[in-house]
Structure formats: C-alpha cells, structure tokens
C-alpha positions as CSV (number, residue, x, y, z in Angstrom):
1,M,69.3,36.4,135.8
2,G,70.2,32.8,135.2
3,P,68.0,29.8,134.3
4,P,67.7,28.6,137.9
5,Q,66.2,31.9,139.0
6,I,64.0,32.1,136.0
7,I,62.6,28.7,136.6
8,E,61.9,29.6,140.2
9,I,59.9,32.7,139.0
10,L,58.0,30.6,136.6
11,K,57.1,28.1,139.3
12,E,55.7,30.9,141.5
13,Q,53.3,31.6,138.7
14,E,52.3,27.9,138.4
15,V,51.4,28.0,142.1
16,G,48.9,30.7,141.4
17,L,50.5,34.1,141.7
18,K,49.4,36.6,139.1
19,V,51.9,37.5,136.3
20,S,51.6,41.2,137.0
21,D,52.4,40.6,140.7
22,L,55.4,38.5,139.8
23,C,56.7,41.0,137.4
24,R,56.4,43.8,139.9
25,K,58.1,41.7,142.6
26,H,61.0,40.7,140.4
27,E,61.2,43.9,138.5
28,I,60.7,42.4,135.0
29,S,58.4,43.3,132.2
30,D,55.4,41.1,131.2
31,A,57.1,40.5,127.9
32,T,60.2,39.2,129.6
33,F,58.1,36.9,131.7
34,Y,56.3,35.4,128.7
35,K,59.5,35.1,126.8
36,W,61.0,33.1,129.7
37,K,57.9,31.0,129.9
38,T,58.1,30.1,126.3
39,R,61.8,29.2,126.6
40,Y,62.0,27.6,130.0
41,G,58.4,26.6,130.8
42,G,58.2,23.0,132.0
43,L,61.9,22.7,132.5
44,E,63.6,21.7,135.7
45,V,66.7,23.6,136.9
46,S,69.1,20.8,135.8
47,E,67.5,20.8,132.3
48,A,67.8,24.6,132.0
49,K,71.5,24.5,133.0
50,R,72.1,21.8,130.4
51,L,70.3,23.9,127.8
52,K,72.5,26.9,128.7
53,A,75.6,24.8,128.5
54,L,74.6,23.5,125.1
55,A,73.9,27.0,123.8
56,D,77.3,28.2,125.0
57,E,79.0,25.2,123.4
58,N,77.2,25.8,120.2
59,S,78.3,29.5,120.1
60,R,81.9,28.4,120.8
61,L,81.8,25.8,118.0
62,K,80.3,28.4,115.5
63,R,83.2,30.8,116.3
64,L,85.8,28.0,115.8
65,L,84.1,27.1,112.4
66,A,84.2,30.7,111.3
67,D,87.9,31.0,112.2
68,A,88.7,27.8,110.3
69,M,86.8,28.9,107.3
70,L,88.7,32.3,107.3
71,D,92.0,30.4,107.6
72,N,90.9,28.1,104.7
73,A,90.0,31.0,102.5
74,A,93.3,32.8,103.2
75,L,95.3,29.6,102.4
76,K,93.3,29.2,99.1
77,E,94.1,32.8,98.2
78,I,97.8,32.3,98.9
79,V,98.0,29.0,96.9
80,G,96.0,30.7,94.0
81,K,98.6,33.5,93.7
82,K,101.5,31.2,93.4
83,W,100.1,29.3,90.4
C-alpha cells in the first residue's frame, strides 16, 4: 500500500471511525495502523509522495557511495602492492 492510500486510511480515522473498524475494513493490524500514523500522520498526499521520493533517492545515493568506497579501497590495494 502506498502513501496516498495510507493517508486516506488515516483521514478516515480523523473523521471519527474507530481504529479497530478501520483495521478490519482494510485488513491491517493495529500495529501497522499506528506505525503509519506515526510516519504519515498530518501529511498530505503530495508531502507523502515527496517523502517517498526522498527516501528512494537516499537509498540510491547510499548504494552509489558504497560502490565508490569499494572501488576506492580496491584501487588503494592495487597501488599499495606496486610500491
């Protein structure tokens, strides 16, 4: 389930529906609902999409950094063996 759907579920609760009823309706656990509420509570759909995009970009950049660090370590090892 993506952020837009999650936010819609959270808004249903803000209108007055019980958490237990919402969880049953959407087939999620109470723990999942409260985790979503902590993460997405108060956000609009556009903000949640932006948050997801930033998290994806952050993951991609971390992978690129890890690859660059491995390349750097390999090059240092090669240079160290020649001297």
